[in-house]
VOLUM-739245 format. One record per residue (C-alpha): residue in one letter; x, y, z. Coordinates in nm, 3 decimals, padded with zeros to 5 digits, always signed. Example, Ala and Ser with C-alpha at 12.3 -4.5 7.8 and 13.67 -1.06 7.14 Angstrom:
% VOLUM-739245
 code    east   north      up
    A +01.230 -00.450 +00.780
    S +01.367 -00.106 +00.714
END
This chain:
% VOLUM-739245
 code    east   north      up
    M -03.563 +04.003 -09.608
    D -03.416 +03.712 -09.415
    T -03.122 +03.636 -09.640
    K -02.838 +03.784 -09.441
    G -02.721 +03.495 -09.226
    K -02.668 +03.489 -08.853
    R -02.603 +03.860 -08.818
    R -02.968 +03.917 -08.918
    R -03.139 +03.661 -08.705
    T -03.107 +03.807 -08.360
    G -03.232 +04.148 -08.463
    R -03.511 +04.003 -08.670
    R -03.644 +03.783 -08.399
    S -03.646 +04.073 -08.151
    I -03.832 +04.303 -08.389
    A -04.083 +04.037 -08.483
    A -04.146 +03.955 -08.121
    L -04.253 +04.313 -08.051
    F -04.537 +04.272 -08.298
    A -04.625 +03.911 -08.227
    I -04.837 +04.002 -07.925
    G -05.192 +04.058 -08.041
    A -05.549 +03.950 -07.994
    L -05.607 +03.580 -08.054
    V -05.920 +03.477 -08.234
    A -06.135 +03.169 -08.210
    G -05.944 +02.870 -08.336
    S -05.603 +03.030 -08.291
    V -05.307 +02.851 -08.139
    F -05.070 +03.015 -07.893
    R -04.702 +02.968 -07.977
    T -04.477 +02.922 -07.679
    A -04.123 +03.053 -07.691
    A -03.952 +02.714 -07.672
    P -04.042 +02.345 -07.685
    A -04.184 +02.208 -07.362
    Q -04.360 +01.893 -07.251
    A -04.734 +01.945 -07.273
    A -05.031 +01.752 -07.155
    D -05.184 +01.525 -07.417
    E -05.397 +01.718 -07.666
    S -05.659 +01.634 -07.924
    I -05.768 +01.778 -08.256
    T -06.083 +01.691 -08.450
    V -06.139 +01.642 -08.822
    N -06.500 +01.652 -08.940
    F -06.526 +01.519 -09.295
    S -06.890 +01.626 -09.334
    V -06.785 +01.991 -09.363
    A -06.608 +02.071 -09.691
    A -06.452 +02.408 -09.777
    G -06.335 +02.413 -10.137
    S -06.034 +02.257 -10.305
    P -05.669 +02.293 -10.198
    T -05.475 +02.572 -10.369
    Y -05.140 +02.501 -10.196
    R -05.119 +02.861 -10.080
    A -04.829 +02.782 -09.843
    S -04.600 +02.640 -10.113
    G -04.393 +02.949 -10.183
    W -04.027 +03.033 -10.116
    I -03.783 +03.322 -10.111
    Y -03.508 +03.257 -10.360
    G -03.393 +02.893 -10.370
    M -03.301 +02.864 -10.743
    T -02.949 +02.882 -10.880
    E -02.843 +03.210 -11.038
    D -02.905 +03.068 -11.386
    A -03.230 +02.902 -11.267
    A -03.108 +02.561 -11.387
    N -03.135 +02.392 -11.045
    P -03.270 +02.238 -10.826
    P -03.432 +01.978 -11.054
    D -03.795 +02.020 -11.152
    Q -03.934 +01.732 -10.948
    F -03.845 +01.902 -10.622
    F -04.074 +02.189 -10.722
    R -04.351 +01.993 -10.891
    D -04.388 +01.737 -10.612
    V -04.471 +02.013 -10.361
    K -04.716 +02.199 -10.588
    F -04.486 +02.502 -10.613
    R -04.683 +02.830 -10.612
    Y -04.451 +03.130 -10.551
    M -04.092 +03.247 -10.585
    R -03.982 +03.581 -10.439
    A -03.650 +03.710 -10.570
    G -03.446 +04.001 -10.707
    G -03.079 +03.903 -10.717
    A -02.986 +03.959 -10.351
    Q -02.619 +03.919 -10.253
    L -02.494 +03.889 -10.611
    D -02.171 +04.094 -10.625
    S -02.227 +04.235 -10.273
    P -02.241 +04.523 -10.294
    G -02.438 +04.498 -10.613
    G -02.747 +04.628 -10.785
    W -02.824 +04.965 -10.941
    V -02.657 +05.182 -10.678
    S -02.326 +04.999 -10.727
    G -02.340 +05.004 -11.105
    K -02.397 +04.627 -11.110
    Y -02.763 +04.602 -11.201
    D -02.720 +04.367 -11.498
    R -02.609 +04.058 -11.309
    R -02.893 +04.086 -11.061
    W -03.145 +04.146 -11.337
    N -03.018 +03.852 -11.544
    A -03.057 +03.618 -11.245
    T -03.402 +03.761 -11.172
    R -03.510 +03.716 -11.532
    A -03.393 +03.354 -11.541
    Q -03.569 +03.272 -11.213
    L -03.884 +03.452 -11.325
    L -03.908 +03.255 -11.648
    R -03.844 +02.922 -11.479
    T -04.096 +03.000 -11.207
    R -04.357 +03.066 -11.473
    S -04.264 +02.746 -11.659
    L -04.324 +02.554 -11.336
    G -04.666 +02.712 -11.297
    G -04.572 +02.955 -11.019
    E -04.618 +03.326 -10.961
    F -04.309 +03.546 -10.931
    V -04.282 +03.818 -10.665
    L -04.026 +04.076 -10.781
    L -03.809 +04.226 -10.507
    V -03.744 +04.576 -10.638
    H -03.524 +04.676 -10.344
    D -03.275 +04.394 -10.414
    L -03.233 +04.513 -10.771
    W -03.172 +04.863 -10.637
    G -02.906 +04.713 -10.406
    A -03.066 +04.750 -10.061
    D -03.013 +04.390 -09.953
    G -02.867 +04.452 -09.609
    Y -02.527 +04.584 -09.711
    P -02.442 +04.954 -09.668
    I -02.531 +05.147 -09.983
    S -02.439 +05.496 -10.096
    R -02.786 +05.630 -10.160
    F -03.156 +05.567 -10.124
    P -03.438 +05.675 -10.354
    G -03.511 +06.046 -10.309
    D -03.197 +06.146 -10.117
    N -03.179 +06.525 -10.088
    G -03.514 +06.548 -10.261
    N -03.368 +06.423 -10.590
    W -03.571 +06.149 -10.755
    T -03.397 +06.150 -11.095
    D -03.186 +05.842 -11.030
    Y -03.475 +05.639 -10.891
    D -03.697 +05.736 -11.183
    A -03.426 +05.615 -11.423
    F -03.401 +05.288 -11.229
    L -03.777 +05.234 -11.250
    T -03.774 +05.309 -11.622
    R -03.507 +05.046 -11.681
    L -03.678 +04.789 -11.459
    I -04.022 +04.844 -11.613
    N -03.876 +04.803 -11.962
    D -03.689 +04.488 -11.860
    V -04.000 +04.329 -11.710
    R -04.205 +04.422 -12.016
    A -03.945 +04.258 -12.242
    T -03.985 +03.922 -12.064
    G -04.353 +03.905 -12.155
    A -04.415 +03.748 -11.814
    P -04.629 +03.905 -11.539
    V -04.484 +03.967 -11.193
    Q -04.610 +04.078 -10.855
    W -04.430 +04.402 -10.761
    D -04.297 +04.395 -10.403
    L -04.181 +04.757 -10.388
    W -03.953 +04.752 -10.080
    N -03.874 +04.487 -09.825
    E -03.891 +04.563 -09.450
    P -03.898 +04.942 -09.474
    N -03.959 +04.970 -09.099
    I -03.605 +04.864 -09.003
    T -03.285 +05.053 -09.079
    L -03.108 +04.752 -09.227
    F -03.323 +04.798 -09.537
    W -03.448 +05.158 -09.516
    N -03.198 +05.392 -09.350
    R -03.387 +05.715 -09.415
    P -03.689 +05.903 -09.271
    I -04.018 +05.721 -09.302
    S -04.159 +06.016 -09.495
    Q -03.904 +05.951 -09.769
    Y -04.015 +05.588 -09.787
    F -04.377 +05.693 -09.821
    E -04.288 +05.927 -10.108
    M -04.094 +05.645 -10.276
    W -04.393 +05.413 -10.234
    K -04.629 +05.661 -10.397
    R -04.398 +05.729 -10.693
    A -04.330 +05.361 -10.756
    H -04.696 +05.264 -10.717
    Q -04.807 +05.528 -10.967
    R -04.536 +05.440 -11.222
    I -04.602 +05.067 -11.208
    R -04.978 +05.102 -11.212
    A -04.952 +05.319 -11.525
    A -04.713 +05.075 -11.694
    F -04.889 +04.752 -11.595
    P -05.255 +04.813 -11.504
    S -05.325 +04.444 -11.439
    Q -05.008 +04.344 -11.250
    L -05.036 +04.330 -10.873
    I -04.851 +04.552 -10.626
    V -04.747 +04.405 -10.289
    G -04.669 +04.581 -09.963
    P -04.556 +04.682 -09.711
    S -04.369 +04.351 -09.653
    C -04.270 +04.481 -09.314
    A -04.063 +04.316 -09.042
    C -04.380 +04.315 -08.835
    V -04.722 +04.162 -08.809
    P -05.046 +04.363 -08.828
    S -05.100 +04.573 -08.516
    T -05.311 +04.863 -08.395
    G -05.026 +05.114 -08.391
    G -04.674 +05.191 -08.503
    F -04.552 +05.148 -08.859
    W -04.845 +04.930 -08.961
    T -05.111 +05.192 -08.904
    Q -04.889 +05.477 -09.031
    Y -04.856 +05.287 -09.357
    L -05.228 +05.216 -09.387
    D -05.315 +05.579 -09.319
    Y -05.073 +05.700 -09.587
    V -05.172 +05.460 -09.866
    K -05.540 +05.523 -09.803
    A -05.501 +05.903 -09.802
    N -05.292 +05.900 -10.121
    D -05.490 +05.635 -10.312
    V -05.191 +05.400 -10.339
    V -05.324 +05.097 -10.152
    P -05.143 +04.776 -10.254
    D -05.337 +04.504 -10.432
    I -05.192 +04.250 -10.190
    V -05.125 +04.346 -09.829
    S -04.814 +04.171 -09.697
    W -04.614 +04.121 -09.378
    H -04.369 +03.878 -09.216
    S -04.437 +03.619 -08.947
    L -04.100 +03.552 -08.783
    P -04.260 +03.427 -08.564
    G -04.632 +03.494 -08.587
    D -04.969 +03.330 -08.616
    P -05.133 +03.383 -08.958
    V -05.480 +03.340 -08.812
    A -05.440 +03.614 -08.550
    N -05.247 +03.831 -08.798
    V -05.524 +03.819 -09.057
    A -05.786 +03.905 -08.797
    T -05.589 +04.216 -08.696
    A -05.533 +04.308 -09.061
    N -05.905 +04.291 -09.127
    T -05.977 +04.513 -08.826
    T -05.718 +04.777 -08.910
    L -05.807 +04.791 -09.280
    G -06.176 +04.799 -09.206
    S -06.151 +05.090 -08.964
    R -05.987 +05.294 -09.243
    G -06.237 +05.208 -09.510
    I -05.990 +04.993 -09.704
    P -06.186 +04.709 -09.866
    H -06.130 +04.373 -09.700
    P -06.087 +04.088 -09.678
    R -05.843 +04.132 -09.964
    P -05.550 +03.915 -10.076
    Y -05.299 +03.876 -09.793
    Q -04.946 +03.751 -09.842
    I -04.724 +03.651 -09.553
    N -04.420 +03.661 -09.775
    E -04.174 +03.550 -09.508
    Y -04.287 +03.291 -09.256
    G -04.083 +03.060 -09.036
    A -03.802 +03.203 -08.821
    A -03.464 +03.030 -08.834
    N -03.552 +02.800 -08.544
    E -03.896 +02.727 -08.691
    Q -03.776 +02.548 -09.003
    S -03.851 +02.186 -08.923
    P -04.127 +01.939 -09.013
    G -04.317 +02.027 -08.693
    D -04.316 +02.403 -08.744
    G -04.351 +02.389 -09.121
    S -04.667 +02.180 -09.100
    W -04.806 +02.414 -08.832
    Y -04.758 +02.717 -09.056
    I -04.920 +02.533 -09.349
    A -05.227 +02.458 -09.138
    R -05.248 +02.816 -09.005
    L -05.203 +02.976 -09.348
    E -05.478 +02.756 -09.486
    R -05.704 +02.839 -09.191
    A -05.631 +03.212 -09.225
    G -05.682 +03.222 -09.602
    A -05.343 +03.390 -09.654
    D -05.075 +03.300 -09.905
    G -04.734 +03.220 -09.761
    L -04.371 +03.222 -09.872
    R -04.132 +03.032 -09.649
    A -03.835 +03.234 -09.523
    N -03.482 +03.164 -09.645
    W -03.203 +03.202 -09.390
    A -02.920 +03.100 -09.623
    G -02.645 +03.328 -09.748
    G -02.399 +03.347 -10.034
    G -02.422 +03.069 -10.290
    N -02.671 +02.873 -10.082
    L -02.923 +03.155 -10.104
    H -02.960 +03.093 -10.476
    N -02.999 +02.718 -10.443
    D -03.145 +02.436 -10.232
    L -03.510 +02.549 -10.255
    G -03.485 +02.779 -09.955
    N -03.297 +02.523 -09.744
    L -03.550 +02.246 -09.804
    L -03.281 +02.046 -09.984
    V -02.922 +01.950 -09.909
    R -02.648 +01.846 -10.152
    N -02.432 +01.542 -10.090
    S -02.061 +01.513 -10.163
    A -02.137 +01.443 -10.530
    G -02.346 +01.758 -10.557
    Q -02.674 +01.566 -10.581
    Y -02.985 +01.720 -10.428
    Q -03.152 +01.536 -10.142
    P -03.467 +01.634 -09.950
    K -03.468 +01.741 -09.588
    G -03.748 +01.646 -09.355
    E -03.951 +01.959 -09.418
    W -03.950 +01.897 -09.795
    W -04.143 +01.575 -09.725
    V -04.400 +01.784 -09.536
    Y -04.460 +01.996 -09.844
    R -04.466 +01.687 -10.063
    F -04.748 +01.537 -09.855
    Y -04.927 +01.875 -09.863
    G -04.891 +01.875 -10.242
    S -05.052 +01.530 -10.257
    Q -05.367 +01.644 -10.076
    T -05.648 +01.674 -10.330
    G -06.027 +01.683 -10.341
    Q -06.207 +01.891 -10.079
    I -06.073 +02.056 -09.763
    A -06.226 +01.912 -09.445
    S -06.298 +02.101 -09.124
    V -06.040 +02.084 -08.843
    T -06.081 +02.195 -08.482
    P -05.732 +02.265 -08.343
    S -05.604 +02.219 -07.992
    T -05.394 +02.459 -07.787
    S -05.065 +02.360 -07.954
    Y -05.160 +02.166 -08.267
    D -05.345 +02.233 -08.590
    A -05.391 +02.027 -08.906
    F -05.482 +02.049 -09.272
    A -05.719 +01.776 -09.390
    T -05.863 +01.679 -09.728
    K -06.088 +01.410 -09.868
    A -06.092 +01.273 -10.221
    S -06.235 +00.966 -10.387
    G -06.072 +00.663 -10.229
    E -05.856 +00.845 -09.974
    A -05.844 +01.113 -09.708
    K -05.530 +01.285 -09.580
    I -05.438 +01.482 -09.269
    L -05.117 +01.680 -09.220
    V -05.065 +01.741 -08.848
    G -04.883 +02.059 -08.741
    G -04.707 +02.122 -08.411
    G -04.347 +02.223 -08.348
    R -04.353 +02.374 -07.999
    T -04.439 +02.090 -07.766
    T -04.453 +01.712 -07.730
    G -04.705 +01.462 -07.602
    N -04.970 +01.229 -07.736
    I -05.184 +01.381 -08.013
    A -05.530 +01.229 -08.035
    V -05.671 +01.291 -08.383
    N -06.047 +01.242 -08.368
    L -06.185 +01.154 -08.712
    Q -06.557 +01.219 -08.748
    R -06.821 +01.155 -09.018
    L -06.618 +00.919 -09.230
    D -06.951 +00.816 -09.381
    T -06.931 +01.140 -09.585
    T -06.609 +01.032 -09.759
    S -06.613 +00.853 -10.094
    G -06.495 +00.496 -10.138
    I -06.299 +00.471 -09.813
    V -06.535 +00.298 -09.569
    Q -06.613 -00.068 -09.643
    S -06.811 -00.286 -09.402
    N -06.768 -00.012 -09.140
    Q -06.388 -00.036 -09.164
    V -06.103 +00.182 -09.296
    R -05.729 +00.142 -09.324
    V -05.531 +00.396 -09.119
    V -05.175 +00.469 -09.230
    A -04.988 +00.706 -08.998
    E -04.639 +00.823 -09.087
    R -04.379 +01.023 -08.896
    I -04.169 +01.280 -09.082
    P -03.822 +01.292 -08.921
    Y -03.611 +01.604 -08.873
    N -03.254 +01.462 -08.867
    G -03.099 +01.787 -08.745
    G -03.152 +01.955 -09.080
    G -02.975 +01.679 -09.276
    A -03.112 +01.465 -09.558
    V -03.416 +01.249 -09.480
    A -03.491 +00.936 -09.681
    G -03.866 +00.971 -09.637
    P -04.153 +00.934 -09.391
    V -04.151 +00.645 -09.144
    T -04.465 +00.434 -09.108
    V -04.581 +00.411 -08.746
    Q -04.925 +00.255 -08.806
    N -05.081 +00.064 -09.093
    T -05.390 -00.110 -08.962
    V -05.752 -00.174 -09.047
    V -05.983 -00.028 -08.784
    T -06.355 -00.071 -08.721
    L -06.545 +00.256 -08.693
    S -06.761 +00.363 -08.402
    D -07.040 +00.609 -08.486
    N -06.876 +00.672 -08.826
    G -06.547 +00.773 -08.668
    T -06.227 +00.667 -08.498
    T -05.936 +00.818 -08.306
    V -05.572 +00.794 -08.413
    N -05.316 +00.843 -08.137
    L -04.981 +00.985 -08.244
    P -04.682 +00.965 -08.003
    H -04.520 +01.306 -08.058
    T -04.188 +01.273 -07.873
    N -03.979 +01.516 -08.082
    A -04.116 +01.869 -08.123
    D -03.929 +01.916 -08.454
    E -04.102 +01.618 -08.616
    T -04.458 +01.575 -08.735
    F -04.710 +01.318 -08.856
    T -04.938 +01.250 -09.149
    I -05.246 +01.028 -09.162
    T -05.381 +00.865 -09.477
    L -05.718 +00.688 -09.475
    L -05.776 +00.421 -09.738
    P -06.022 +00.140 -09.810
    P -05.947 -00.157 -09.582
    D -05.846 -00.386 -09.873
    T -05.581 -00.141 -09.991
    P -05.231 -00.238 -09.870
    G -05.132 +00.122 -09.802
    P -04.893 +00.351 -09.982
    S -04.548 +00.223 -10.074
    P -04.259 +00.416 -09.925
    T -04.176 +00.710 -10.147
    P -03.831 +00.657 -10.297
    T -03.570 +00.918 -10.227
    P -03.426 +01.089 -10.535
    T -03.063 +00.980 -10.552
    S -02.959 +01.210 -10.833
    G -03.072 +01.535 -10.981
    A -03.270 +01.506 -11.303
    S -03.049 +01.481 -11.608
    A -03.056 +01.352 -11.962
    L -02.948 +01.002 -12.068
    K -02.762 +01.016 -12.398
    G -02.725 +00.708 -12.614
    V -02.358 +00.639 -12.681
    G -02.425 +00.498 -13.027
    S -02.682 +00.753 -13.141
    G -02.565 +01.069 -12.967
    R -02.932 +01.140 -12.896
    C -03.124 +01.147 -12.566
    L -03.379 +00.917 -12.409
    D -03.703 +01.106 -12.474
    V -04.077 +01.071 -12.414
    S -04.249 +01.093 -12.751
    G -04.428 +01.422 -12.809
    A -04.344 +01.535 -12.454
    S -04.656 +01.342 -12.353
    Q -04.733 +01.282 -11.988
    A -04.996 +01.018 -12.064
    N -04.962 +00.661 -11.945
    G -04.831 +00.449 -12.233
    A -04.635 +00.723 -12.408
    Q -04.347 +00.566 -12.600
    A -03.981 +00.610 -12.508
    Q -03.760 +00.704 -12.802
    I -03.439 +00.888 -12.885
    W -03.433 +01.252 -12.995
    D -03.190 +01.540 -13.024
    C -03.089 +01.641 -12.673
    N -03.276 +01.963 -12.585
    G -03.289 +01.984 -12.205
    Q -03.669 +01.971 -12.195
    A -03.863 +01.804 -11.914
    N -03.943 +01.496 -12.127
    Q -03.568 +01.419 -12.137
    Q -03.494 +01.473 -11.767
    W -03.463 +01.145 -11.575
    T -03.416 +01.100 -11.201
    S -03.286 +00.774 -11.057
    T -03.426 +00.686 -10.716
    S -03.328 +00.458 -10.431
    A -03.610 +00.225 -10.542
    G -03.438 +00.169 -10.877
    E -03.680 +00.383 -11.076
    L -03.606 +00.622 -11.360
    R -03.857 +00.900 -11.310
    V -03.965 +01.171 -11.553
    Y -04.203 +01.461 -11.474
    G -04.164 +01.363 -11.108
    T -04.444 +01.103 -11.102
    K -04.403 +00.890 -11.417
    C -04.167 +00.594 -11.441
    L -03.981 +00.431 -11.727
    D -04.179 +00.108 -11.766
    V -04.143 -00.218 -11.959
    N -04.482 -00.243 -12.128
    G -04.706 -00.509 -11.978
    A -04.418 -00.636 -11.760
    G -04.298 -00.817 -12.073
    T -03.970 -01.006 -12.089
    A -03.936 -01.077 -12.461
    D -03.679 -00.907 -12.682
    G -03.840 -00.604 -12.845
    T -04.092 -00.534 -12.568
    S -04.159 -00.162 -12.586
    V -04.050 +00.078 -12.313
    I -04.306 +00.342 -12.214
    I -04.388 +00.572 -11.922
    W -04.652 +00.490 -11.661
    D -04.762 +00.608 -11.317
    C -04.496 +00.492 -11.072
    N -04.625 +00.183 -10.891
    G -04.321 +00.007 -10.745
    Q -04.346 -00.300 -10.969
    N -04.034 -00.474 -11.103
    N -04.107 -00.370 -11.462
    Q -04.034 -00.012 -11.347
    K -03.703 -00.092 -11.182
    W -03.368 -00.042 -11.351
    R -03.005 -00.094 -11.265
    L -02.751 +00.157 -11.395
    N -02.436 -00.043 -11.461
    A -02.074 +00.070 -11.455
    D -02.030 -00.013 -11.826
    G -02.307 +00.231 -11.924
    T -02.578 -00.028 -11.981
    I -02.915 -00.005 -11.806
    T -03.076 -00.333 -11.705
    A -03.451 -00.386 -11.668
    I -03.475 -00.570 -11.335
    G -03.796 -00.759 -11.411
    A -03.686 -00.885 -11.754
    N -03.310 -00.896 -11.695
    K -03.260 -00.734 -12.035
    C -03.105 -00.407 -12.147
    L -03.251 -00.074 -12.244
    D -03.184 -00.079 -12.619
    V -03.224 +00.157 -12.916
    S -03.416 -00.042 -13.176
    G -03.201 -00.164 -13.464
    A -02.907 +00.046 -13.337
    G -03.085 +00.336 -13.503
    T -02.963 +00.695 -13.479
    A -03.258 +00.890 -13.626
    N -03.491 +01.108 -13.422
    G -03.793 +00.905 -13.317
    T -03.622 +00.565 -13.310
    K -03.804 +00.360 -13.050
    V -03.645 +00.230 -12.733
    H -03.724 -00.120 -12.610
    I -03.561 -00.404 -12.413
    W -03.328 -00.661 -12.566
    T -03.087 -00.930 -12.458
    C -02.777 -00.752 -12.333
    T -02.502 -00.748 -12.597
    G -02.277 -00.466 -12.482
    G -02.336 -00.277 -12.808
    T -02.324 +00.102 -12.813
    N -02.700 +00.109 -12.877
    Q -02.734 -00.027 -12.522
    K -02.499 +00.219 -12.354
    W -02.598 +00.551 -12.201
    T -02.426 +00.844 -12.037
    R -02.569 +01.114 -11.809
    V -02.542 +01.465 -11.954
END
């Protein structure tokens, strides 16, 4: 697993490169070793060909939550349609885990991250080897040393019981990168025996939970460890439910084709679920490369978990290096986070894309809009995006015209990025139900998005940057928190005060646009843009209007920008359920709030 810092990267890249050479299939894209100026290239999107709905299969990460799973704030997960977390307490204690007598801390972190992952709607991939203690540091023993399996059996018993006690399902990733000595420093035959024992124990304990492997530091190939592993699991009836590998670098499309060939020749049913549970080498973590991997994973039909090259405290934080913290400890998105946010906004039906030599894309169409995420990362030049059969979209074309909004997602050297930059927002007249959008790709680390809208739509407002992590707002006079009634997410739900409980309906994020967001996409809103004392305060879809803008003042008051009045607890009440509205600012404690 790629969580060991710089001392891991050189070796990992060399190993991966040995397996990255394989047969390319139709539609595959060759990845050059380093950015270079390329001739102009073109990709084509055909909206008449639909292929199901997006499942956000690329929105997974290795680690990225704090040890107690309290951070980063929910909106950074929800806005990217979070699907997977892969974790098992790596680097806690160091050396830590079962073999060092320090299992409990790693398990407690794993349990917290598992439960939060499930609460966010994601699947949790359990890294058994990290709980054992094989996370890249020298350890005293491996499962089955000297033919003795007693200790490993006891470890599995404890782990199985702990997972059962959570009541939450996991995917069992039995051992990470067993083909390199950093993680498995024993004969391969001993690993195979460990695999069989663990597979049989877990299958007996949890018949419906999925087993993942081999999670090798390799991509599918026609020889070496990959085929040794397939031969063994087939012969011993311990084939994983999900076949996994790492692309560091790699091409998911070519990898899946080789996996299908090698499984098929052994009589292992396929296609079956594939999981590329580490993708993106250290120098491939940018908007350009991230979007390319998203497009290739979607094309390949494989689930992906983005690699995490952090170490120490940063490993268990920052959403796998997609976020950065400022001097005040507030979370801010990097450029690549905005890539995943756009990906998470793509709904409706997936449209057909024909890639070029260096570029691929993921395209969708929904009622009233179509979206294209362009992926590159290894070259520069003009990208001509040919859009075909726009007559098969719904509600976008009017009088043979559409609005084209193209945005560039900056890289900023891995620092915080305020948001995408608009490079085109124009109404174009179609020719033969199509048009071409030319994107000036001058920085290989950056990428572009295209949004198609009806011509009379002004185009999307810039997405405000979160300027603080989500937190509660406690009324000074009441001692209770600003709360959405009934934890409703419906437009018009009333704001009130309630006992502070840390739930999502009490977690507010202030943004650079002056919003107070809850649930990531709903804004605190003065009902009907009213200005009169007593106008109710509700939540509504964020729309950028002044009745959703607030100023947090140094004296603790919060001013509604549109009405120039204060957020006020009705009648200076203190009881649960007391409504919140706007009122002429008086400086009373029922108009003062503190972040908690």
